[in-house]
Every structure is written in structure tokens, then in C-alpha cells.
C-alpha positions as CSV (number, residue, x, y, z in Angstrom):
1,M,85.6,136.0,112.1
2,V,88.8,134.1,112.8
3,H,90.7,137.6,113.7
4,E,88.2,138.1,116.3
5,L,89.1,135.0,118.3
6,P,91.5,135.2,121.0
7,G,94.9,134.4,120.1
8,T,94.5,135.7,116.6
9,T,97.7,136.4,114.6
10,F,95.7,139.1,112.6
11,S,96.3,139.6,109.0
12,N,100.0,140.9,109.2
13,P,102.6,141.7,111.6
14,A,101.8,145.4,111.5
15,E,98.3,145.0,112.4
16,R,99.1,142.5,115.3
17,G,101.7,145.2,116.8
18,S,102.6,144.0,120.2
19,Y,99.6,141.7,120.8
20,D,100.9,138.5,122.0
21,S,99.1,136.0,120.0
22,Q,100.6,132.7,121.8
23,A,99.7,134.0,125.4
24,S,96.4,135.1,124.4
25,A,95.4,131.8,122.6
26,V,92.6,129.8,124.5
27,L,91.2,127.2,122.0
28,T,92.9,123.8,121.6
29,V,93.1,122.6,117.8
30,A,90.2,120.2,118.4
31,E,88.1,123.4,119.7
32,L,89.5,125.3,117.0
33,N,88.4,122.7,114.2
34,R,84.8,122.6,115.7
35,W,84.6,126.4,115.9
36,L,85.7,126.4,112.0
37,A,83.3,123.6,111.3
38,L,80.4,125.8,112.7
39,A,81.4,128.9,111.2
40,A,81.4,127.5,107.8
41,A,78.2,125.7,108.3
42,A,76.8,129.3,109.5
43,Y,78.3,131.1,106.4
44,H,76.8,128.5,103.8
45,G,73.5,128.7,105.4
46,Q,73.1,132.4,105.5
47,V,71.8,134.6,102.3
48,H,74.5,136.0,100.6
49,S,74.2,139.5,99.4
50,T,75.7,139.4,96.3
51,L,74.3,135.7,95.5
52,G,70.8,136.5,96.8
53,Q,70.7,133.0,98.0
54,T,72.6,130.9,100.4
55,P,76.0,129.5,99.0
56,A,74.9,126.0,99.7
57,G,72.0,127.0,97.6
58,R,74.1,128.1,94.9
59,W,76.3,125.0,95.3
60,T,73.2,122.8,94.7
61,E,72.0,124.7,91.8
62,G,75.5,124.5,90.1
63,I,75.8,120.8,90.5
64,A,72.4,120.0,88.8
65,A,73.4,122.3,86.0
66,D,77.0,121.4,85.7
67,G,77.7,118.1,87.4
68,R,80.1,117.1,89.9
69,P,83.2,119.5,89.9
70,A,86.8,118.3,89.7
71,T,88.0,116.8,92.9
72,V,91.5,116.0,94.5
73,T,92.0,112.1,94.2
74,S,95.6,112.2,95.9
75,E,96.0,114.8,98.3
76,T,99.8,114.6,98.2
77,A,100.1,114.7,94.6
78,F,97.9,117.8,94.5
79,L,99.9,119.6,97.5
80,I,103.1,118.5,95.7
81,D,102.0,119.8,92.2
82,H,100.8,123.0,93.4
83,A,103.0,124.0,96.4
84,G,104.4,127.4,96.5
85,R,102.4,128.7,93.6
86,S,100.8,132.1,94.1
87,S,98.1,133.2,91.4
88,A,100.6,135.8,90.2
89,A,103.6,133.2,89.5
90,W,101.0,131.0,87.7
91,R,100.0,133.6,85.6
92,R,103.3,135.0,84.5
93,P,105.9,131.8,85.0
94,R,109.3,132.1,84.5
95,R,111.2,129.9,82.1
96,E,112.2,127.2,84.7
97,Q,108.9,127.0,86.3
98,L,107.3,126.2,82.9
99,R,110.1,123.6,82.3
100,R,109.5,121.9,85.4
101,H,105.6,122.2,85.1
102,L,106.0,120.3,81.4
103,H,108.3,118.0,83.0
104,R,105.9,116.9,85.7
105,R,103.0,116.9,83.2
106,S,104.8,114.8,80.8
107,R,105.5,112.1,83.6
108,G,101.9,112.4,84.7
109,A,100.6,111.5,81.1
110,R,103.1,108.3,81.2
111,T,101.6,107.4,84.6
112,G,98.0,108.6,83.9
113,S,98.2,111.2,86.5
114,R,96.6,114.4,86.2
115,C,97.9,116.3,89.1
116,G,96.1,114.4,91.6
117,R,92.9,115.5,90.4
118,S,89.9,113.8,88.6
119,R,86.5,114.6,87.7
């Protein structure tokens, strides 16, 4: 969807080729934000082929069955705690990454913080 908008950067440089994204861009940031909100609303209101229902409906069922999901209480803490982590790096952390993670966790335990998230 987003890659169909004028000014797209495509999925990667090879796909973009010589297309001048900056020269082709026509939306302001406010217009892009509005477009994203409308696109998300449309997506969540359409029946998903795998779910057999709308994503919004599935969300409602999940909340009814499992309660409210964990949410971010401190956006800054969350971003700092998770900056630069890819899923592969998280699955196979290096020794230094583990040391830093454990150090942050021990500091968080003393201050009552849980990576900026709450349930």
C-alpha cells in the first residue's frame, strides 16, 4: 500500500533503482499521517482471509478472552531498552549484549521499572 504512494522509497535500493523518491513526493507529513490512519482503519475493518474475520473483531475477542494486553507506559524507556535489536539478535545475543541486558534488568528491578511496559 505505502509503496504505491508517490515518493515511495520502495522496499530496498535495488527495487527503487533510479526513481527519485524526494522529487516525486507530494504528501506533507500531516497528509501522510492522515493517509496512514485511514489505511489502518480500512485494514482493521476488512475481513482477513486467514482469520476469517476483521482484525478489529479478533482484537475484541482476544481482549474479552485474555484481558488487556501489556502496554508501554514510558515510550522513552521502551525505545532505549529496545533500540537496535533485531529479532535474530534477540534470539542469539552475544555475551556483551547479555551483560548489558542483565545490568539494565537489575537496575530496573531496583527502580521498579519493567522496560517501560506495564500490564
